[in-house]
C-alpha positions as CSV (number, residue, x, y, z in Angstrom):
1,M,-0.7,-24.7,4.1
2,D,0.7,-22.8,1.1
3,S,1.6,-19.2,1.6
4,L,-0.6,-16.4,0.2
5,F,1.8,-13.7,1.3
6,Y,2.3,-12.0,-2.1
7,S,-1.4,-12.3,-3.0
8,C,-2.3,-10.6,0.3
9,M,0.2,-7.9,-0.3
10,A,-1.1,-7.4,-3.8
11,M,-4.6,-6.9,-2.4
12,I,-3.4,-4.3,0.1
13,E,-1.6,-2.4,-2.6
14,H,-4.6,-2.6,-4.9
15,E,-6.9,-1.1,-2.3
16,T,-4.4,1.6,-1.6
17,S,-4.0,2.5,-5.3
18,L,-7.8,2.9,-5.5
19,V,-7.7,5.5,-2.8
20,C,-4.7,7.2,-4.3
21,G,-6.5,7.5,-7.6
22,L,-9.5,9.2,-5.9
23,L,-7.1,11.6,-4.2
24,V,-5.6,12.5,-7.5
25,E,-9.0,13.2,-8.9
26,K,-9.9,15.4,-5.9
27,C,-6.7,17.4,-5.8
28,H,-6.5,20.8,-7.4
29,D,-3.1,21.9,-6.1
30,T,-0.6,21.3,-8.8
31,G,2.3,20.3,-6.6
32,A,0.2,18.1,-4.3
33,R,-1.4,16.5,-7.4
34,L,2.0,15.6,-8.8
35,L,3.0,14.0,-5.6
36,L,-0.3,12.1,-5.4
37,I,0.2,10.9,-9.0
38,S,3.6,9.6,-8.0
39,L,2.1,7.8,-5.0
40,Y,-0.7,6.4,-7.2
41,E,1.6,5.1,-9.8
42,D,3.9,3.5,-7.2
43,T,1.0,1.7,-5.4
44,K,-0.5,0.5,-8.7
45,K,2.9,-0.8,-9.8
46,H,3.4,-2.5,-6.4
47,A,0.0,-4.2,-6.7
48,N,0.8,-5.4,-10.2
49,I,4.2,-6.7,-9.2
50,M,2.9,-8.5,-6.1
51,K,0.1,-10.0,-8.1
52,A,2.6,-11.2,-10.7
53,I,4.8,-12.7,-8.0
54,S,1.8,-14.4,-6.4
55,Q,0.6,-15.9,-9.8
56,S,4.1,-17.1,-10.6
57,L,4.1,-18.9,-7.2
58,G,0.6,-20.4,-7.8
59,Q,-1.0,-18.3,-5.1
60,A,-4.8,-17.6,-5.4
61,Y,-5.8,-14.0,-6.1
62,P,-7.7,-12.5,-4.5
63,P,-6.9,-14.3,-1.3
64,P,-9.4,-15.0,1.5
65,A,-9.1,-12.2,4.1
66,A,-8.8,-14.7,6.9
67,R,-5.7,-16.3,5.4
68,C,-4.1,-12.8,5.0
69,E,-4.7,-12.0,8.6
70,A,-3.2,-15.4,9.6
71,E,-0.1,-14.8,7.4
72,I,0.5,-11.0,7.7
73,G,-1.2,-10.2,11.0
74,Q,-4.0,-7.9,12.0
75,A,-2.3,-5.1,10.0
76,C,-3.7,-6.7,6.8
77,E,-7.3,-6.5,7.8
78,E,-6.8,-3.1,9.3
79,S,-5.2,-1.7,6.2
80,L,-7.9,-3.2,3.9
81,S,-10.7,-1.9,6.1
82,H,-9.1,1.5,6.5
83,M,-8.5,2.0,2.8
84,R,-12.0,0.9,1.9
85,S,-13.4,3.3,4.4
86,I,-11.4,6.2,3.1
87,R,-12.4,5.4,-0.5
88,E,-16.1,5.2,0.5
89,R,-15.9,8.5,2.5
90,L,-14.0,10.2,-0.4
91,Q,-16.8,9.1,-2.8
92,N,-19.3,10.6,-0.3
93,G,-17.6,14.0,0.0
94,M,-14.7,13.6,2.5
95,S,-12.2,16.4,2.0
96,L,-8.8,15.8,0.5
97,S,-7.0,17.0,3.6
98,E,-9.1,14.7,5.8
99,A,-8.3,11.8,3.6
100,V,-4.6,12.5,3.5
101,K,-4.5,13.0,7.2
102,S,-6.3,9.7,7.7
103,M,-3.8,7.9,5.5
104,L,-0.9,9.4,7.3
105,D,-2.2,8.5,10.7
106,H,-2.8,5.0,9.5
107,E,0.6,4.7,7.9
108,K,2.3,5.6,11.1
109,V,0.5,2.8,12.9
110,V,0.1,0.0,10.4
111,G,2.8,1.0,7.9
112,E,5.5,-0.1,10.4
113,E,4.1,-3.6,10.6
114,Y,3.8,-3.8,6.8
115,L,7.4,-2.8,6.4
116,T,8.5,-5.3,9.1
117,Q,6.7,-8.1,7.1
118,M,8.4,-7.0,3.9
119,H,11.9,-6.9,5.5
120,L,11.3,-10.3,7.2
121,K,10.4,-11.7,3.8
122,V,13.6,-10.2,2.3
123,R,15.7,-11.8,5.0
124,L,14.0,-15.2,4.4
125,L,14.9,-14.9,0.8
126,E,18.4,-13.7,1.5
127,E,20.2,-16.5,-0.3
128,R,17.5,-18.0,-2.4
129,D,16.1,-15.6,-4.9
130,T,18.1,-12.4,-5.7
131,A,15.5,-11.0,-8.1
132,L,12.6,-11.3,-5.6
133,R,14.8,-10.0,-2.8
134,R,15.7,-6.9,-4.9
135,I,12.0,-6.3,-5.8
136,L,10.9,-6.5,-2.2
137,R,13.7,-4.2,-1.1
138,D,12.7,-1.6,-3.7
139,I,9.1,-1.8,-2.7
140,A,10.0,-1.5,1.0
141,A,12.1,1.6,0.2
142,D,9.1,3.1,-1.8
143,E,6.8,2.5,1.2
144,E,9.1,4.4,3.5
145,R,9.2,7.3,0.9
146,H,5.4,7.3,0.7
147,V,5.0,8.6,4.2
148,E,7.2,11.6,3.2
149,L,5.1,12.1,0.1
150,L,1.9,12.2,2.1
151,K,3.5,14.7,4.5
152,L,4.5,16.9,1.6
153,V,0.9,16.7,0.2
154,M,-0.5,17.7,3.6
155,D,1.9,20.7,3.7
156,S,1.0,21.7,0.2
157,I,-2.8,21.6,0.6
158,S,-2.7,23.2,4.1
159,R,-1.3,26.4,2.7
């Protein structure tokens, strides 16, 4: 069975970028909006990079959800479901602070498994592909930074 790892990661990042785009639209606080734009641009970039990697490796996109859960674990389906739920609730009037809090809570639970998967993939590539290893390390570092950005957004909009 060929791996769909990068295709699955691209789908998670794409769903997250859709939520971040809605957060930017809803945000009226200048500082928080700038942080959310940074987050949005990062997640959009990650989705595009992961999709390009998956295509270069001949992986199908979008991948079947069942395959993603088999490869990445339950965190994949949880992330997708959670992001889709936040997006739908934002479109139906969910407050910005509620959405950011929901993303933060989710990141604390699922984000760790996501990062573990990224770091595991980096270790597997340790000697084979320096370019891919570097890209994954950069994305993993961005993901860790995203939690801090969300906390700053919460602080900014809570004032």
